[in-house]
N, C-alpha and C positions, 0 to 999 in steps of 0.2 A: 746560486752562483752565476755570475755573468762571465761568459767566455768569448773572447775575441781572438779568432784564429784565421790563418790563411790555409784553406784546404789544399792549395797547390804547393805548400811548404816553401816559405822564404821567397815568395814572389811579390808579396804585398808590402809596399812602403808607405808609411804615414809620415808625411813631411810638412813642415811649416816653420813659422818663426816664433810660435808661442804667443803668450799674452804679454805684449811689450809694456802694458801699463802696470804690470805686477812687478814686485821685486824678485819673484821666482818664475819667470816665464818658462813655459814648458809646452811641448807639442801634445803630450799625453799626461793626464793626471790619473794615478792609480786610485782604485776604490776598494773598499772592504769586500772580501769574499769574491774577488774578481780574478780572472786568469787571462794572461796574454800568451799566445802560442804561435810560433813560426812567423814572426813579424819583424820588420825593421822600422824603427822610429827614428826620425832624423830632424834635428833643429838646424836650419841653415843660416842662423844668425838673424840679423835684422836690427841690430843696434840697441836691444834691451840691456838692462843692467847685467843680468846673467842669462845666458842662453842654455836652457836645460832641454834635453830630449824628453826626460820623464821626471815628474815630481809627485811624490807620494806623501801626503799629509794625513795622518791618522787613518791610514789604510791598514785594516786588520785582515790577516790571512790572504794576502795578495800572492799570486803565483805567477812566475815568469818561466817559460820553457822555450828554448830555441829562439831567443829574442836577441836582436842586434840593436844597440842604442848608439846614435851618432850625434855629435854636436860640433859645429864648425861655423865659420863665417865671422861677421862683425858682431861685437858686443861691447858694452861699456867697460865691464870688469873682467869677463872671462866666460868660460863654458863649463858645463857640468853634464856628464852623461846621464846620471840618475842621482836625484837628491831625495833622501828618505828622512822624514821627520815624524817621530812618534808612531812608527809603523811596525808591523810584523810581516815579513815577506820571505818567500823562498824562491831561489833561482837555480835553474838547471840549464847548462849550455847557453850561457849569456855572454855576449861579446859587447864591449864598450870601446868606442873610438872617439877621442876628443882631440881637437886641434883648433888653432886659431889664435888671435891676439888675446893678451891678458893672462890672468892666473887661471889655469885650467885644472879640473878635478875629474877623475873617472867616476867614482861613486862616493857620495857623502852620506854618512849615517849619523843622525842626531836622535838620541833616545829611541833607538830602533833595534829590534831583534832581527838579524839577517842571517839566513842559512843559504849557502850557495855551494854548488858542485859544478866543476868545469866552468870557471869564471876567467875570462880573458880580457884584460884591460890594457889599452894603449893610449897614452896621454902625451901630447906634444904641445909646447907653448913657448912664448918668448918672455915669460915671467915665472912666478912660482908655479910648479907643476906637482900635483899629488895624484897618485894612483887610487888610493883608498884612504878616506879620512873618517875617523870615528870619534864622536864627542857626545856624550858617552854612549856606548852601544855594546851589545853582546852579539858576537858573531861566531858561527861555526862554518868555516870555509874549507873546502877540499878541492885540490887540484886547481890552484889559483896561479895565473900568469899575469905579471904586471910589467909592462914595458914603459919606461919613462924617458922622454927626451925633452930637456929643458935648457933654456939658454938665457943670456943676458947677464951683465956683470953683477946685478943685485939679485939674481934669481936663486931660489932654493928648491931643488927637486927632492921629493919624498916619494918613495915607493908606497909606504904606508905610514900614516901619521895617526897617533892615538892619544887621546886625553887620558889622564891618570885613572879615571873611573871606568875606562873601557875594559872589556874582557874578550880576548880572542882565542879561538882554537883553530889552528891552521896546520893540519898534518902535512900538506904538500904546498909549497910556495916557491915559485920561480920568479926572481926579481932581476930585471935587466935595466940598467940606467946608462944612457948615453948622454954625454955632455955636448952641447952645441957651442961652437966657438963664437966669441963676442967680436 
């Protein structure tokens, strides 16, 4: 197992613009049997199609602990804190902050098994805003806080959006949605 951690706890920031040539630019890409601890990962934009802080594609048994994911700045379509595709991961004490132009999403799960405890998502945008999107995915989430602030006359804010094939178990969910004036 590979472990990337900050020994001083939450003082290390990995920042960048991601791979702008990709349709899923990200600062960090998760790997199978890897673990991230006590880190902040930040995508500061840069004009790519989607500005992702973290992208996990076919990452098996990935673990996140005390991690903050941020995505903001300029992008063509929007920002995503963490995008998971065909992955299995667990997260404890993870914070996601997403803001900037475009359609923004906190966490996107596609064909993913996602287990999280103490998950805090804050997503702000001037178009469609989604805290947690699942297509299809199986999740067991405990103590989840989602704060959504979205605006624009054609915008649709979603705290959590699920496709019909998704299955969620969420014992504790706090959802706060604030409308921006147009």
